[in-house]
N, CA, C and O atoms as a GROMACS GRO file, in nm:
protein
  540
    1MET      N    1   0.063  -0.107   0.016
    1MET     CA    2  -0.032   0.005   0.014
    1MET      C    3   0.070   0.110   0.018
    1MET      O    4   0.029   0.222  -0.012
    2ARG      N    5   0.211   0.098   0.052
    2ARG     CA    6   0.284   0.229   0.074
    2ARG      C    7   0.348   0.287  -0.081
    2ARG      O    8   0.392   0.398  -0.108
    3ARG      N    9   0.334   0.149  -0.177
    3ARG     CA   10   0.382   0.208  -0.292
    3ARG      C   11   0.334   0.298  -0.363
    3ARG      O   12   0.381   0.394  -0.424
    4ARG      N   13   0.195   0.239  -0.339
    4ARG     CA   14   0.084   0.312  -0.455
    4ARG      C   15   0.098   0.447  -0.375
    4ARG      O   16   0.139   0.524  -0.461
    5ARG      N   17   0.086   0.514  -0.266
    5ARG     CA   18   0.093   0.666  -0.238
    5ARG      C   19   0.230   0.715  -0.269
    5ARG      O   20   0.218   0.833  -0.303
    6LEU      N   21   0.367   0.673  -0.274
    6LEU     CA   22   0.481   0.704  -0.298
    6LEU      C   23   0.448   0.721  -0.489
    6LEU      O   24   0.520   0.794  -0.558
    7VAL      N   25   0.334   0.643  -0.544
    7VAL     CA   26   0.348   0.706  -0.696
    7VAL      C   27   0.290   0.805  -0.715
    7VAL      O   28   0.332   0.893  -0.790
    8ALA      N   29   0.174   0.813  -0.648
    8ALA     CA   30   0.079   0.904  -0.648
    8ALA      C   31   0.139   1.040  -0.633
    8ALA      O   32   0.148   1.130  -0.717
    9ASP      N   33   0.176   1.036  -0.511
    9ASP     CA   34   0.230   1.162  -0.433
    9ASP      C   35   0.378   1.214  -0.543
    9ASP      O   36   0.389   1.324  -0.597
   10GLY      N   37   0.456   1.125  -0.549
   10GLY     CA   38   0.569   1.122  -0.679
   10GLY      C   39   0.613   1.197  -0.802
   10GLY      O   40   0.723   1.210  -0.857
   11GLY      N   41   0.459   1.256  -0.835
   11GLY     CA   42   0.436   1.288  -0.943
   11GLY      C   43   0.481   1.453  -0.992
   11GLY      O   44   0.547   1.505  -1.082
   12ASP      N   45   0.418   1.487  -0.898
   12ASP     CA   46   0.469   1.610  -0.922
   12ASP      C   47   0.629   1.695  -0.858
   12ASP      O   48   0.688   1.801  -0.879
   13ALA      N   49   0.649   1.573  -0.770
   13ALA     CA   50   0.821   1.564  -0.767
   13ALA      C   51   0.921   1.562  -0.898
   13ALA      O   52   1.034   1.609  -0.906
   14ASN      N   53   0.826   1.474  -1.024
   14ASN     CA   54   0.979   1.434  -1.073
   14ASN      C   55   0.924   1.510  -1.227
   14ASN      O   56   0.928   1.450  -1.334
   15GLU      N   57   0.879   1.637  -1.212
   15GLU     CA   58   0.861   1.743  -1.313
   15GLU      C   59   0.988   1.839  -1.303
   15GLU      O   60   1.045   1.886  -1.205
   16VAL      N   61   1.011   1.850  -1.435
   16VAL     CA   62   1.186   1.968  -1.435
   16VAL      C   63   1.100   2.040  -1.438
   16VAL      O   64   0.983   2.025  -1.475
   17ASN      N   65   1.193   2.187  -1.370
   17ASN     CA   66   1.150   2.307  -1.356
   17ASN      C   67   1.226   2.376  -1.474
   17ASN      O   68   1.348   2.376  -1.463
   18LEU      N   69   1.179   2.425  -1.567
   18LEU     CA   70   1.172   2.475  -1.693
   18LEU      C   71   1.255   2.648  -1.695
   18LEU      O   72   1.337   2.706  -1.765
   19THR      N   73   1.196   2.668  -1.608
   19THR     CA   74   1.224   2.875  -1.541
   19THR      C   75   1.395   2.870  -1.578
   19THR      O   76   1.439   2.935  -1.673
   20PRO      N   77   1.458   2.808  -1.516
   20PRO     CA   78   1.530   2.831  -1.514
   20PRO      C   79   1.657   2.807  -1.662
   20PRO      O   80   1.766   2.864  -1.671
   21MET      N   81   1.605   2.719  -1.751
   21MET     CA   82   1.653   2.688  -1.835
   21MET      C   83   1.609   2.850  -1.957
   21MET      O   84   1.680   2.882  -2.052
   22LEU      N   85   1.525   2.898  -1.930
   22LEU     CA   86   1.420   2.983  -2.031
   22LEU      C   87   1.480   3.088  -1.969
   22LEU      O   88   1.471   3.191  -2.035
   23ASP      N   89   1.538   3.100  -1.865
   23ASP     CA   90   1.629   3.272  -1.809
   23ASP      C   91   1.740   3.206  -1.858
   23ASP      O   92   1.775   3.299  -1.931
   24VAL      N   93   1.799   3.148  -1.871
   24VAL     CA   94   1.995   3.153  -1.933
   24VAL      C   95   1.925   3.115  -2.090
   24VAL      O   96   1.950   3.231  -2.125
   25VAL      N   97   1.885   3.078  -2.167
   25VAL     CA   98   1.820   3.101  -2.312
   25VAL      C   99   1.735   3.249  -2.355
   25VAL      O  100   1.718   3.298  -2.466
   26PHE      N  101   1.704   3.282  -2.262
   26PHE     CA  102   1.658   3.444  -2.264
   26PHE      C  103   1.776   3.542  -2.277
   26PHE      O  104   1.786   3.640  -2.351
   27ILE      N  105   1.866   3.489  -2.184
   27ILE     CA  106   1.981   3.616  -2.149
   27ILE      C  107   2.059   3.544  -2.259
   27ILE      O  108   2.100   3.624  -2.344
   28MET      N  109   2.099   3.388  -2.286
   28MET     CA  110   2.167   3.426  -2.430
   28MET      C  111   2.090   3.515  -2.547
   28MET      O  112   2.173   3.579  -2.612
   29LEU      N  113   1.991   3.530  -2.578
   29LEU     CA  114   1.970   3.602  -2.674
   29LEU      C  115   2.006   3.738  -2.652
   29LEU      O  116   2.063   3.807  -2.737
   30ILE      N  117   1.967   3.784  -2.518
   30ILE     CA  118   2.004   3.922  -2.511
   30ILE      C  119   2.173   3.928  -2.570
   30ILE      O  120   2.226   4.003  -2.653
   31PHE      N  121   2.217   3.840  -2.507
   31PHE     CA  122   2.339   3.857  -2.549
   31PHE      C  123   2.419   3.866  -2.689
   31PHE      O  124   2.516   3.937  -2.713
   32PHE      N  125   2.355   3.776  -2.775
   32PHE     CA  126   2.414   3.757  -2.928
   32PHE      C  127   2.291   3.871  -2.993
   32PHE      O  128   2.301   3.862  -3.115
   33ILE      N  129   2.202   3.954  -2.962
   33ILE     CA  130   2.146   4.057  -3.018
   33ILE      C  131   2.243   4.163  -3.004
   33ILE      O  132   2.272   4.228  -3.105
   34VAL      N  133   2.288   4.184  -2.909
   34VAL     CA  134   2.359   4.319  -2.824
   34VAL      C  135   2.465   4.286  -2.957
   34VAL      O  136   2.473   4.356  -3.058
   35THR      N  137   2.540   4.170  -2.932
   35THR     CA  138   2.699   4.145  -2.962
   35THR      C  139   2.728   4.123  -3.178
   35THR      O  140   2.826   4.113  -3.252
   36THR      N  141   2.579   4.127  -3.193
   36THR     CA  142   2.612   4.099  -3.357
   36THR      C  143   2.600   4.217  -3.403
   36THR      O  144   2.512   4.300  -3.378
   37SER      N  145   2.695   4.228  -3.475
   37SER     CA  146   2.744   4.341  -3.589
   37SER      C  147   2.618   4.376  -3.729
   37SER      O  148   2.633   4.339  -3.846
   38PHE      N  149   2.580   4.401  -3.712
   38PHE     CA  150   2.490   4.416  -3.807
   38PHE      C  151   2.514   4.549  -3.974
   38PHE      O  152   2.500   4.669  -3.998
   39ILE      N  153   2.564   4.397  -4.058
   39ILE     CA  154   2.669   4.460  -4.179
   39ILE      C  155   2.578   4.479  -4.299
   39ILE      O  156   2.543   4.366  -4.333
   40LYS      N  157   2.521   4.574  -4.383
   40LYS     CA  158   2.484   4.598  -4.501
   40LYS      C  159   2.534   4.506  -4.589
   40LYS      O  160   2.654   4.491  -4.567
   41GLU      N  161   2.499   4.445  -4.667
   41GLU     CA  162   2.548   4.376  -4.770
   41GLU      C  163   2.505   4.403  -4.964
   41GLU      O  164   2.391   4.447  -4.976
   42SER      N  165   2.550   4.390  -5.044
   42SER     CA  166   2.456   4.398  -5.147
   42SER      C  167   2.367   4.307  -5.176
   42SER      O  168   2.256   4.336  -5.221
   43GLY      N  169   2.409   4.181  -5.151
   43GLY     CA  170   2.342   4.026  -5.236
   43GLY      C  171   2.364   3.984  -5.252
   43GLY      O  172   2.319   3.869  -5.240
   44VAL      N  173   2.511   4.035  -5.323
   44VAL     CA  174   2.547   3.952  -5.424
   44VAL      C  175   2.694   3.950  -5.458
   44VAL      O  176   2.746   4.061  -5.443
   45GLU      N  177   2.773   3.857  -5.499
   45GLU     CA  178   2.887   3.878  -5.469
   45GLU      C  179   2.983   3.930  -5.511
   45GLU      O  180   3.065   3.847  -5.550
   46ILE      N  181   3.015   4.034  -5.522
   46ILE     CA  182   3.107   4.166  -5.605
   46ILE      C  183   3.268   4.168  -5.578
   46ILE      O  184   3.300   4.181  -5.460
   47GLU      N  185   3.360   4.158  -5.661
   47GLU     CA  186   3.477   4.129  -5.642
   47GLU      C  187   3.550   4.349  -5.677
   47GLU      O  188   3.614   4.407  -5.764
   48ARG      N  189   3.511   4.370  -5.599
   48ARG     CA  190   3.526   4.552  -5.592
   48ARG      C  191   3.689   4.564  -5.647
   48ARG      O  192   3.768   4.471  -5.632
   49PRO      N  193   3.726   4.696  -5.715
   49PRO     CA  194   3.826   4.711  -5.756
   49PRO      C  195   3.949   4.767  -5.627
   49PRO      O  196   3.901   4.785  -5.516
   50GLU      N  197   4.097   4.791  -5.644
   50GLU     CA  198   4.163   4.826  -5.558
   50GLU      C  199   4.175   5.003  -5.615
   50GLU      O  200   4.148   5.042  -5.728
   51SER      N  201   4.218   5.078  -5.509
   51SER     CA  202   4.204   5.218  -5.490
   51SER      C  203   4.350   5.238  -5.370
   51SER      O  204   4.370   5.195  -5.256
   52SER      N  205   4.428   5.324  -5.466
   52SER     CA  206   4.499   5.344  -5.312
   52SER      C  207   4.460   5.533  -5.259
   52SER      O  208   4.550   5.616  -5.251
   53ALA      N  209   4.349   5.556  -5.238
   53ALA     CA  210   4.272   5.676  -5.277
   53ALA      C  211   4.180   5.625  -5.214
   53ALA      O  212   4.088   5.706  -5.222
   54ALA      N  213   4.148   5.538  -5.154
   54ALA     CA  214   4.015   5.515  -5.103
   54ALA      C  215   3.963   5.539  -4.971
   54ALA      O  216   4.017   5.465  -4.889
   55THR      N  217   3.878   5.616  -4.924
   55THR     CA  218   3.885   5.666  -4.820
   55THR      C  219   3.739   5.597  -4.736
   55THR      O  220   3.638   5.594  -4.807
   56PRO      N  221   3.723   5.537  -4.576
   56PRO     CA  222   3.650   5.538  -4.588
   56PRO      C  223   3.467   5.637  -4.556
   56PRO      O  224   3.461   5.751  -4.508
   57GLN      N  225   3.406   5.596  -4.576
   57GLN     CA  226   3.262   5.613  -4.566
   57GLN      C  227   3.195   5.632  -4.476
   57GLN      O  228   3.273   5.581  -4.396
   58ALA      N  229   3.100   5.668  -4.407
   58ALA     CA  230   2.961   5.690  -4.356
   58ALA      C  231   2.910   5.585  -4.342
   58ALA      O  232   2.848   5.606  -4.446
   59GLU      N  233   2.864   5.457  -4.302
   59GLU     CA  234   2.726   5.405  -4.346
   59GLU      C  235   2.652   5.406  -4.453
   59GLU      O  236   2.629   5.526  -4.469
   60ALA      N  237   2.592   5.341  -4.550
   60ALA     CA  238   2.526   5.379  -4.634
   60ALA      C  239   2.366   5.314  -4.585
   60ALA      O  240   2.332   5.206  -4.537
   61GLN      N  241   2.289   5.443  -4.626
   61GLN     CA  242   2.140   5.361  -4.646
   61GLN      C  243   2.101   5.299  -4.736
   61GLN      O  244   1.989   5.253  -4.714
   62VAL      N  245   2.142   5.276  -4.829
   62VAL     CA  246   2.103   5.182  -4.931
   62VAL      C  247   2.234   5.120  -5.025
   62VAL      O  248   2.327   5.188  -5.069
   63MET      N  249   2.215   4.974  -5.043
   63MET     CA  250   2.355   4.954  -5.146
   63MET      C  251   2.336   4.921  -5.274
   63MET      O  252   2.267   4.819  -5.279
   64VAL      N  253   2.354   4.943  -5.337
   64VAL     CA  254   2.326   4.907  -5.505
   64VAL      C  255   2.435   4.839  -5.594
   64VAL      O  256   2.506   4.919  -5.654
   65ALA      N  257   2.451   4.762  -5.604
   65ALA     CA  258   2.531   4.613  -5.669
   65ALA      C  259   2.546   4.633  -5.812
   65ALA      O  260   2.448   4.694  -5.853
   66ILE      N  261   2.653   4.598  -5.932
   66ILE     CA  262   2.695   4.574  -6.026
   66ILE      C  263   2.740   4.485  -6.020
   66ILE      O  264   2.831   4.489  -5.938
   67THR      N  265   2.719   4.329  -6.097
   67THR     CA  266   2.768   4.246  -6.138
   67THR      C  267   2.858   4.281  -6.243
   67THR      O  268   2.847   4.388  -6.303
   68ALA      N  269   2.982   4.165  -6.278
   68ALA     CA  270   2.996   4.192  -6.387
   68ALA      C  271   2.982   4.165  -6.474
   68ALA      O  272   3.084   4.174  -6.542
   69GLU      N  273   2.848   4.107  -6.551
   69GLU     CA  274   2.784   4.086  -6.636
   69GLU      C  275   2.670   4.218  -6.613
   69GLU      O  276   2.552   4.206  -6.648
   70GLY      N  277   2.699   4.287  -6.578
   70GLY     CA  278   2.599   4.471  -6.605
   70GLY      C  279   2.438   4.476  -6.543
   70GLY      O  280   2.341   4.547  -6.573
   71ALA      N  281   2.466   4.317  -6.394
   71ALA     CA  282   2.315   4.366  -6.381
   71ALA      C  283   2.354   4.446  -6.262
   71ALA      O  284   2.465   4.481  -6.222
   72VAL      N  285   2.205   4.471  -6.206
   72VAL     CA  286   2.171   4.598  -6.116
   72VAL      C  287   2.115   4.515  -6.013
   72VAL      O  288   2.030   4.428  -6.036
   73TRP      N  289   2.182   4.552  -5.853
   73TRP     CA  290   2.063   4.483  -5.747
   73TRP      C  291   2.069   4.597  -5.630
   73TRP      O  292   2.177   4.630  -5.583
   74VAL      N  293   1.970   4.644  -5.595
   74VAL     CA  294   1.961   4.761  -5.489
   74VAL      C  295   1.882   4.624  -5.370
   74VAL      O  296   1.794   4.541  -5.392
   75ASP      N  297   1.949   4.650  -5.267
   75ASP     CA  298   1.967   4.581  -5.118
   75ASP      C  299   1.893   4.429  -5.146
   75ASP      O  300   1.781   4.394  -5.109
   76GLY      N  301   2.007   4.340  -5.236
   76GLY     CA  302   1.975   4.258  -5.290
   76GLY      C  303   1.835   4.188  -5.357
   76GLY      O  304   1.797   4.071  -5.359
   77ASP      N  305   1.799   4.266  -5.390
   77ASP     CA  306   1.669   4.258  -5.534
   77ASP      C  307   1.730   4.295  -5.690
   77ASP      O  308   1.787   4.401  -5.717
   78PRO      N  309   1.710   4.214  -5.762
   78PRO     CA  310   1.788   4.248  -5.889
   78PRO      C  311   1.679   4.368  -5.971
   78PRO      O  312   1.558   4.346  -5.973
   79VAL      N  313   1.732   4.485  -6.030
   79VAL     CA  314   1.631   4.586  -6.016
   79VAL      C  315   1.691   4.610  -6.234
   79VAL      O  316   1.789   4.587  -6.304
   80ASP      N  317   1.590   4.652  -6.244
   80ASP     CA  318   1.623   4.718  -6.391
   80ASP      C  319   1.688   4.851  -6.396
   80ASP      O  320   1.633   4.954  -6.357
   81ARG      N  321   1.824   4.843  -6.451
   81ARG     CA  322   1.902   4.969  -6.448
   81ARG      C  323   1.843   5.100  -6.475
   81ARG      O  324   1.886   5.204  -6.425
   82HIS      N  325   1.726   5.092  -6.572
   82HIS     CA  326   1.650   5.240  -6.592
   82HIS      C  327   1.530   5.244  -6.486
   82HIS      O  328   1.431   5.309  -6.520
   83ARG      N  329   1.528   5.198  -6.398
   83ARG     CA  330   1.414   5.259  -6.290
   83ARG      C  331   1.487   5.251  -6.143
   83ARG      O  332   1.436   5.274  -6.034
   84VAL      N  333   1.633   5.209  -6.174
   84VAL     CA  334   1.681   5.212  -6.062
   84VAL      C  335   1.715   5.317  -5.942
   84VAL      O  336   1.759   5.294  -5.829
   85GLY      N  337   1.672   5.462  -6.016
   85GLY     CA  338   1.689   5.596  -5.963
   85GLY      C  339   1.562   5.595  -5.912
   85GLY      O  340   1.548   5.668  -5.814
   86ASP      N  341   1.453   5.526  -5.952
   86ASP     CA  342   1.296   5.513  -5.842
   86ASP      C  343   1.338   5.430  -5.742
   86ASP      O  344   1.359   5.482  -5.632
   87SER      N  345   1.354   5.320  -5.756
   87SER     CA  346   1.389   5.204  -5.603
   87SER      C  347   1.492   5.248  -5.556
   87SER      O  348   1.531   5.174  -5.465
   88VAL      N  349   1.577   5.359  -5.576
   88VAL     CA  350   1.687   5.387  -5.464
   88VAL      C  351   1.622   5.536  -5.392
   88VAL      O  352   1.670   5.594  -5.295
   89ALA      N  353   1.515   5.570  -5.460
   89ALA     CA  354   1.466   5.728  -5.444
   89ALA      C  355   1.394   5.693  -5.337
   89ALA      O  356   1.419   5.767  -5.241
   90ASN      N  357   1.281   5.578  -5.306
   90ASN     CA  358   1.219   5.542  -5.258
   90ASN      C  359   1.254   5.439  -5.112
   90ASN      O  360   1.167   5.398  -5.035
   91LEU      N  361   1.430   5.406  -5.097
   91LEU     CA  362   1.429   5.358  -4.989
   91LEU      C  363   1.572   5.472  -4.945
   91LEU      O  364   1.658   5.425  -4.871
   92VAL      N  365   1.585   5.583  -4.982
   92VAL     CA  366   1.666   5.670  -4.950
   92VAL      C  367   1.518   5.755  -4.830
   92VAL      O  368   1.400   5.772  -4.857
   93SER      N  369   1.579   5.783  -4.726
   93SER     CA  370   1.529   5.922  -4.692
   93SER      C  371   1.651   6.007  -4.646
   93SER      O  372   1.768   5.969  -4.637
   94GLY      N  373   1.586   6.161  -4.614
   94GLY     CA  374   1.633   6.245  -4.600
   94GLY      C  375   1.787   6.279  -4.671
   94GLY      O  376   1.803   6.312  -4.788
   95GLU      N  377   1.894   6.263  -4.571
   95GLU     CA  378   2.044   6.301  -4.597
   95GLU      C  379   2.092   6.142  -4.688
   95GLU      O  380   2.182   6.145  -4.772
   96GLY      N  381   2.032   6.039  -4.662
   96GLY     CA  382   2.069   5.871  -4.680
   96GLY      C  383   2.157   5.918  -4.784
   96GLY      O  384   2.141   6.008  -4.867
   97ALA      N  385   2.261   5.831  -4.762
   97ALA     CA  386   2.358   5.761  -4.878
   97ALA      C  387   2.384   5.632  -4.952
   97ALA      O  388   2.401   5.524  -4.896
   98VAL      N  389   2.384   5.656  -5.105
   98VAL     CA  390   2.438   5.556  -5.146
   98VAL      C  391   2.557   5.499  -5.154
   98VAL      O  392   2.660   5.565  -5.164
   99VAL      N  393   2.552   5.375  -5.151
   99VAL     CA  394   2.687   5.308  -5.210
   99VAL      C  395   2.718   5.218  -5.300
   99VAL      O  396   2.689   5.104  -5.265
  100ILE      N  397   2.784   5.231  -5.442
  100ILE     CA  398   2.791   5.118  -5.504
  100ILE      C  399   2.873   5.080  -5.548
  100ILE      O  400   2.975   5.123  -5.602
  101GLN      N  401   2.800   4.926  -5.511
  101GLN     CA  402   2.948   4.835  -5.535
  101GLN      C  403   2.980   4.790  -5.684
  101GLN      O  404   2.884   4.718  -5.711
  102ALA      N  405   3.046   4.792  -5.772
  102ALA     CA  406   3.057   4.760  -5.863
  102ALA      C  407   3.175   4.710  -5.871
  102ALA      O  408   3.280   4.755  -5.826
  103ASP      N  409   3.145   4.560  -5.961
  103ASP     CA  410   3.268   4.436  -5.970
  103ASP      C  411   3.354   4.477  -6.072
  103ASP      O  412   3.306   4.516  -6.179
  104ARG      N  413   3.508   4.471  -6.048
  104ARG     CA  414   3.607   4.537  -6.132
  104ARG      C  415   3.591   4.490  -6.237
  104ARG      O  416   3.685   4.522  -6.310
  105GLU      N  417   3.465   4.381  -6.327
  105GLU     CA  418   3.462   4.363  -6.447
  105GLU      C  419   3.340   4.420  -6.506
  105GLU      O  420   3.327   4.415  -6.628
  106ALA      N  421   3.246   4.475  -6.430
  106ALA     CA  422   3.190   4.554  -6.460
  106ALA      C  423   3.164   4.646  -6.566
  106ALA      O  424   3.218   4.755  -6.550
  107PRO      N  425   3.094   4.631  -6.673
  107PRO     CA  426   3.112   4.757  -6.778
  107PRO      C  427   3.102   4.933  -6.716
  107PRO      O  428   3.034   4.957  -6.616
  108THR      N  429   3.166   5.028  -6.780
  108THR     CA  430   3.208   5.115  -6.688
  108THR      C  431   3.034   5.176  -6.741
  108THR      O  432   2.946   5.192  -6.656
  109GLY      N  433   3.017   5.199  -6.861
  109GLY     CA  434   2.885   5.282  -6.893
  109GLY      C  435   2.773   5.274  -6.810
  109GLY      O  436   2.702   5.366  -6.769
  110VAL      N  437   2.764   5.138  -6.786
  110VAL     CA  438   2.613   5.125  -6.722
  110VAL      C  439   2.655   5.139  -6.575
  110VAL      O  440   2.552   5.143  -6.507
  111LEU      N  441   2.773   5.148  -6.493
  111LEU     CA  442   2.846   5.226  -6.379
  111LEU      C  443   2.762   5.334  -6.352
  111LEU      O  444   2.673   5.348  -6.268
  112ILE      N  445   2.828   5.444  -6.477
  112ILE     CA  446   2.787   5.603  -6.499
  112ILE      C  447   2.625   5.572  -6.505
  112ILE      O  448   2.542   5.644  -6.450
  113GLU      N  449   2.603   5.493  -6.556
  113GLU     CA  450   2.469   5.539  -6.615
  113GLU      C  451   2.358   5.462  -6.472
  113GLU      O  452   2.239   5.491  -6.461
  114VAL      N  453   2.408   5.397  -6.408
  114VAL     CA  454   2.313   5.354  -6.240
  114VAL      C  455   2.350   5.534  -6.171
  114VAL      O  456   2.260   5.610  -6.133
  115MET      N  457   2.449   5.558  -6.170
  115MET     CA  458   2.498   5.649  -6.057
  115MET      C  459   2.432   5.778  -6.141
  115MET      O  460   2.422   5.872  -6.062
  116ASP      N  461   2.382   5.814  -6.276
  116ASP     CA  462   2.326   5.966  -6.330
  116ASP      C  463   2.175   5.897  -6.312
  116ASP      O  464   2.100   5.993  -6.295
  117ARG      N  465   2.096   5.776  -6.308
  117ARG     CA  466   1.980   5.730  -6.268
  117ARG      C  467   1.952   5.773  -6.121
  117ARG      O  468   1.841   5.820  -6.094
  118ILE      N  469   2.042   5.759  -6.030
  118ILE     CA  470   2.023   5.746  -5.847
  118ILE      C  471   2.004   5.924  -5.820
  118ILE      O  472   1.913   5.981  -5.760
  119ARG      N  473   2.158   6.002  -5.909
  119ARG     CA  474   2.102   6.166  -5.916
  119ARG      C  475   2.005   6.190  -5.925
  119ARG      O  476   1.945   6.240  -5.829
  120GLU      N  477   1.934   6.162  -6.061
  120GLU     CA  478   1.865   6.214  -6.112
  120GLU      C  479   1.714   6.209  -6.072
  120GLU      O  480   1.618   6.278  -6.107
  121ALA      N  481   1.731   6.059  -5.950
  121ALA     CA  482   1.598   6.071  -5.866
  121ALA      C  483   1.633   6.156  -5.760
  121ALA      O  484   1.539   6.152  -5.679
  122GLY      N  485   1.748   6.255  -5.708
  122GLY     CA  486   1.729   6.335  -5.606
  122GLY      C  487   1.775   6.308  -5.490
  122GLY      O  488   1.737   6.362  -5.386
  123VAL      N  489   1.896   6.182  -5.504
  123VAL     CA  490   1.995   6.135  -5.392
  123VAL      C  491   2.127   6.212  -5.442
  123VAL      O  492   2.171   6.183  -5.553
  124ALA      N  493   2.198   6.321  -5.354
  124ALA     CA  494   2.290   6.377  -5.367
  124ALA      C  495   2.448   6.268  -5.274
  124ALA      O  496   2.570   6.289  -5.276
  125GLN      N  497   2.403   6.210  -5.238
  125GLN     CA  498   2.537   6.141  -5.209
  125GLN      C  499   2.585   6.026  -5.234
  125GLN      O  500   2.566   5.927  -5.164
  126VAL      N  501   2.646   6.029  -5.328
  126VAL     CA  502   2.642   5.870  -5.398
  126VAL      C  503   2.766   5.871  -5.409
  126VAL      O  504   2.811   5.979  -5.447
  127ALA      N  505   2.901   5.724  -5.376
  127ALA     CA  506   2.993   5.686  -5.353
  127ALA      C  507   3.003   5.511  -5.410
  127ALA      O  508   2.925   5.416  -5.400
  128VAL      N  509   3.130   5.528  -5.470
  128VAL     CA  510   3.170   5.369  -5.622
  128VAL      C  511   3.217   5.318  -5.454
  128VAL      O  512   3.264   5.407  -5.382
  129ALA      N  513   3.205   5.192  -5.400
  129ALA     CA  514   3.284   5.164  -5.299
  129ALA      C  515   3.419   5.071  -5.351
  129ALA      O  516   3.379   5.029  -5.460
  130ALA      N  517   3.498   5.040  -5.340
  130ALA     CA  518   3.676   5.028  -5.358
  130ALA      C  519   3.688   4.976  -5.262
  130ALA      O  520   3.618   4.984  -5.162
  131THR      N  521   3.821   4.891  -5.288
  131THR     CA  522   3.912   4.820  -5.166
  131THR      C  523   4.033   4.914  -5.141
  131THR      O  524   4.086   4.988  -5.223
  132ARG      N  525   4.070   4.895  -4.995
  132ARG     CA  526   4.214   5.020  -5.051
  132ARG      C  527   4.314   4.910  -5.053
  132ARG      O  528   4.323   4.811  -4.980
  133SER      N  529   4.401   4.956  -5.171
  133SER     CA  530   4.526   4.862  -5.214
  133SER      C  531   4.634   4.917  -5.094
  133SER      O  532   4.639   5.031  -5.047
  134GLY      N  533   4.716   4.803  -5.060
  134GLY     CA  534   4.872   4.805  -4.960
  134GLY      C  535   4.926   4.942  -5.049
  134GLY      O  536   4.907   4.916  -5.168
  135SER      N  537   4.978   5.065  -5.036
  135SER     CA  538   5.107   5.113  -5.067
  135SER      C  539   5.202   5.087  -4.995
  135SER      O  540   5.315   5.130  -5.022
   0.00000   0.00000   0.00000
């Protein structure tokens, strides 16, 4: 008889308390959110040209990428190069900056056309990304 009473009473004692584990998971989540660096990428693989005069720029609000084949991407989405100005203007607010990451093999004409379309859309701060070469 005693055995039955232990089984009936022991049901609550055998439960696992998940509160400490949830606290640890929550603290880890906060830690990873705080320590993560948010790097804005263009969404495609670009091999940037080198420049000895390259200077660091303030963070860009919008990233535009031009692939070696001449395809234009705005914040990870493909865009027709004739409509890139409208796409960028919708994403830029106030004094936002646009950085164009053109592949070293990208046609120069496409780069110039994209820059012109962005400036025609009213964006004043347009920069071209380059990798600083060792001098």
